[in-house]
KOLMI-765032 format. One record per residue: residue number from 1; z negated, y, x negated of N, C-alpha, C in turn. Coordinates in Angstrom, 1 decimal. Layout:
! KOLMI-765032
{NUM,{Z,Y,X},{Z,Y,X},{Z,Y,X}}
...
***
This chain:
! KOLMI-765032
{1,{-5.0,-2.6,16.7},{-3.6,-2.8,16.5},{-2.8,-2.7,15.2}}
{2,{-2.4,-3.5,14.9},{-1.3,-3.4,13.7},{0.0,-3.0,13.4}}
{3,{0.2,-1.9,12.6},{1.4,-1.1,12.9},{2.1,-1.4,11.0}}
{4,{3.6,-1.2,11.2},{4.3,-1.5,10.1},{5.0,-0.4,9.7}}
{5,{5.6,-0.2,8.1},{6.7,0.0,7.5},{7.1,-0.3,6.9}}
{6,{8.2,-0.2,6.5},{8.9,-0.8,4.8},{9.5,0.3,4.0}}
{7,{9.4,-0.4,2.5},{9.5,0.3,1.8},{9.8,-0.3,0.3}}
{8,{10.3,0.2,-0.7},{11.0,-0.4,-1.9},{9.7,-0.5,-3.4}}
{9,{9.6,-1.9,-3.6},{8.3,-2.0,-4.8},{9.2,-1.3,-5.6}}
{10,{8.6,-0.5,-6.4},{8.4,0.2,-7.9},{7.4,0.2,-8.6}}
{11,{7.5,0.6,-9.9},{6.7,0.2,-10.8},{6.3,1.4,-11.2}}
{12,{5.0,1.8,-11.0},{3.8,2.6,-11.3},{3.2,2.6,-12.6}}
{13,{3.2,3.6,-13.5},{2.3,3.7,-15.0},{3.2,3.8,-15.8}}
{14,{2.5,3.6,-17.4},{3.2,3.5,-18.4},{3.1,2.5,-19.4}}
{15,{3.1,2.6,-20.6},{2.7,1.1,-21.5},{1.4,1.1,-21.7}}
{16,{0.7,1.2,-21.1},{-1.1,1.2,-20.8},{-1.3,0.7,-19.9}}
{17,{-0.3,0.4,-18.8},{-1.0,-0.1,-18.0},{0.4,0.0,-16.7}}
{18,{0.5,-0.9,-16.0},{1.2,-0.5,-14.8},{0.7,-0.9,-13.4}}
{19,{1.2,-0.9,-12.1},{1.3,-1.8,-11.4},{2.3,-1.5,-9.9}}
{20,{2.8,-2.4,-9.4},{4.1,-2.4,-8.5},{3.2,-2.1,-7.3}}
{21,{4.0,-0.9,-6.8},{3.6,-0.1,-5.5},{4.6,-0.2,-4.6}}
{22,{4.1,0.5,-3.7},{5.4,0.5,-2.3},{4.7,2.0,-1.8}}
{23,{5.2,3.2,-1.3},{5.3,4.0,-0.9},{5.1,4.1,0.1}}
{24,{3.9,5.0,0.6},{3.4,5.0,2.3},{4.5,6.1,2.9}}
{25,{5.3,5.8,3.9},{5.8,6.9,4.0},{4.8,8.0,4.7}}
{26,{5.4,9.3,4.6},{4.2,10.6,5.1},{3.8,10.6,6.1}}
{27,{4.6,10.0,7.4},{4.3,10.5,8.6},{3.4,9.1,8.9}}
{28,{3.5,8.2,8.5},{2.5,7.0,8.4},{1.2,7.8,7.9}}
{29,{1.3,7.7,6.8},{-0.4,8.1,6.3},{-0.6,8.9,6.8}}
{30,{0.0,10.3,6.8},{-0.6,11.8,7.2},{-1.3,11.5,8.6}}
{31,{-1.0,10.7,9.5},{-1.5,10.1,10.9},{-2.9,10.0,10.6}}
{32,{-3.6,9.3,9.5},{-4.6,9.0,9.1},{-5.4,9.9,8.3}}
{33,{-5.1,10.4,7.7},{-5.4,11.6,6.7},{-7.3,12.1,6.9}}
{34,{-7.2,12.0,8.1},{-8.8,12.5,8.7},{-9.5,11.2,8.9}}
{35,{-9.3,9.9,8.5},{-10.4,9.0,8.4},{-10.2,8.5,6.8}}
{36,{-9.6,9.5,5.5},{-9.9,9.2,4.1},{-10.9,9.8,3.9}}
{37,{-11.5,8.6,2.8},{-12.8,8.9,2.0},{-12.4,8.5,0.6}}
{38,{-13.4,8.7,-0.1},{-13.4,9.0,-1.7},{-12.4,9.5,-2.3}}
{39,{-11.9,10.7,-1.9},{-10.7,11.1,-2.7},{-9.6,10.8,-2.5}}
{40,{-9.4,10.9,-0.7},{-8.0,10.5,0.0},{-7.6,9.2,0.0}}
{41,{-9.2,8.4,-0.6},{-8.5,7.0,-0.1},{-8.7,6.2,1.6}}
{42,{-7.8,5.8,1.9},{-7.5,5.4,3.6},{-7.7,3.6,3.6}}
{43,{-8.9,3.6,4.1},{-8.7,1.6,3.9},{-8.4,1.3,5.1}}
{44,{-8.0,0.5,4.6},{-6.7,-0.4,5.6},{-6.5,-2.2,5.0}}
{45,{-6.1,-2.9,6.2},{-6.0,-4.6,5.9},{-4.7,-4.5,5.7}}
{46,{-4.1,-4.8,4.9},{-2.4,-4.9,4.8},{-2.1,-6.5,4.9}}
{47,{-0.6,-6.7,5.0},{-0.3,-8.0,5.5},{1.1,-7.9,4.6}}
{48,{1.7,-8.6,3.9},{2.9,-8.7,3.6},{3.3,-10.3,3.3}}
{49,{4.5,-10.3,3.9},{4.8,-11.8,4.5},{3.9,-12.8,5.0}}
{50,{3.1,-13.9,4.1},{2.3,-14.6,4.4},{1.2,-14.3,3.7}}
{51,{0.9,-13.1,3.1},{-0.4,-12.6,2.7},{-1.0,-11.6,3.0}}
{52,{-2.5,-11.4,3.2},{-3.3,-10.5,3.6},{-4.5,-9.7,2.9}}
{53,{-4.7,-8.8,2.5},{-5.9,-8.4,2.0},{-6.2,-6.9,2.3}}
{54,{-7.3,-6.5,1.9},{-8.1,-5.8,2.4},{-8.0,-4.7,1.0}}
{55,{-7.4,-3.7,1.2},{-6.8,-2.3,0.3},{-7.4,-0.9,0.9}}
{56,{-6.6,-0.2,0.3},{-6.7,1.4,0.5},{-4.9,2.0,0.4}}
{57,{-4.8,3.1,1.7},{-3.6,3.6,1.2},{-4.2,4.8,-0.2}}
{58,{-3.8,4.6,-1.0},{-4.2,5.3,-2.2},{-3.4,6.6,-2.6}}
{59,{-3.9,7.8,-2.9},{-3.7,9.0,-2.8},{-2.7,8.9,-4.4}}
{60,{-1.6,9.3,-4.3},{-0.4,9.7,-5.3},{-0.6,10.8,-6.3}}
{61,{-1.1,11.5,-5.7},{-1.5,13.0,-6.6},{-0.6,14.0,-6.0}}
{62,{0.2,13.8,-5.2},{1.5,15.3,-4.6},{1.5,15.3,-3.2}}
{63,{-0.1,14.6,-2.3},{-0.2,14.4,-1.1},{0.4,13.9,-0.5}}
{64,{0.8,12.3,-1.0},{1.3,11.6,-0.2},{0.4,10.6,-1.1}}
{65,{0.9,8.8,0.1},{-0.2,8.2,-0.7},{1.1,6.6,-0.8}}
{66,{0.3,5.5,-1.5},{1.0,4.4,-2.1},{0.0,3.5,-1.8}}
{67,{0.6,1.8,-1.8},{-0.5,0.9,-2.1},{0.4,0.1,-3.1}}
{68,{-0.9,-0.6,-3.7},{-1.1,-1.7,-4.4},{-0.1,-3.0,-4.1}}
{69,{0.7,-3.7,-4.8},{1.5,-4.6,-4.2},{0.6,-5.8,-5.6}}
{70,{-0.5,-6.6,-5.6},{-1.4,-7.1,-6.3},{0.0,-8.8,-6.6}}
{71,{-0.2,-8.9,-8.3},{0.9,-10.0,-8.8},{0.2,-11.3,-7.7}}
{72,{-0.5,-11.9,-7.2},{-0.9,-13.0,-6.4},{0.0,-13.1,-5.1}}
{73,{0.4,-11.5,-4.3},{0.9,-11.4,-3.0},{2.5,-11.6,-3.6}}
{74,{2.9,-10.7,-4.4},{4.7,-10.9,-5.3},{4.7,-12.6,-5.4}}
{75,{4.0,-13.3,-6.2},{4.7,-14.2,-6.0},{4.3,-15.5,-5.0}}
{76,{3.5,-15.2,-4.3},{3.6,-16.0,-3.0},{4.7,-15.6,-2.0}}
{77,{5.2,-14.6,-2.0},{6.1,-14.1,-1.3},{7.5,-13.8,-2.2}}
{78,{7.5,-13.8,-3.5},{8.5,-14.2,-4.3},{9.4,-12.5,-4.0}}
{79,{8.2,-11.9,-4.1},{8.6,-10.5,-4.4},{9.3,-9.9,-5.7}}
{80,{10.2,-9.2,-5.4},{10.8,-8.7,-7.1},{10.6,-7.2,-6.9}}
{81,{10.8,-6.7,-8.2},{11.1,-5.2,-8.1},{12.4,-4.9,-7.6}}
{82,{12.2,-3.9,-6.9},{13.1,-3.4,-6.1},{13.5,-3.8,-4.8}}
{83,{12.7,-4.9,-4.2},{13.0,-5.3,-2.7},{12.4,-4.5,-2.2}}
{84,{13.2,-4.5,-0.9},{12.4,-4.1,0.1},{11.7,-4.6,1.1}}
{85,{10.4,-4.3,1.1},{9.3,-5.1,2.1},{8.7,-4.6,3.0}}
{86,{8.8,-5.3,4.1},{7.9,-4.8,5.3},{6.4,-5.0,5.3}}
{87,{5.8,-4.0,5.3},{4.1,-4.3,5.4},{3.5,-3.5,6.7}}
{88,{2.8,-4.8,7.2},{2.0,-4.4,8.1},{0.3,-3.9,7.7}}
{89,{-0.4,-3.1,8.7},{-1.6,-2.5,8.1},{-2.4,-2.6,9.7}}
{90,{-3.8,-2.3,9.4},{-5.2,-2.0,10.2},{-5.7,-1.4,9.9}}
{91,{-6.4,-0.1,10.2},{-7.5,0.4,9.7},{-8.5,-0.4,9.9}}
{92,{-9.5,-0.5,8.8},{-10.7,-1.2,8.5},{-11.8,-0.3,8.2}}
{93,{-12.8,-0.6,8.4},{-14.1,0.4,8.2},{-14.5,0.1,6.5}}
{94,{-14.7,1.0,5.9},{-15.2,0.8,4.4},{-16.6,0.2,4.4}}
{95,{-16.6,-0.7,3.4},{-18.2,-1.7,3.9},{-18.4,-1.1,2.0}}
***
């Protein structure tokens, strides 16, 4: 069953490279920490607007998690830095 959260699109990184990310609310990722694999990654299938893709809740280094919002997803859904977006997710098995 899919679940949802929303968040603001931010930039994470520096001049050497950066990602557009959304922070996963701690109450959301915390409920799935027992399913974390490989250094705290939690495998999920994400849906934003009309785009779906396999990804992970990635550890942010401070006990919280983030998701990366790929360029193709941002372009397909006209998402800009600072936009608040709705993210739907389902847990998936790591292959």
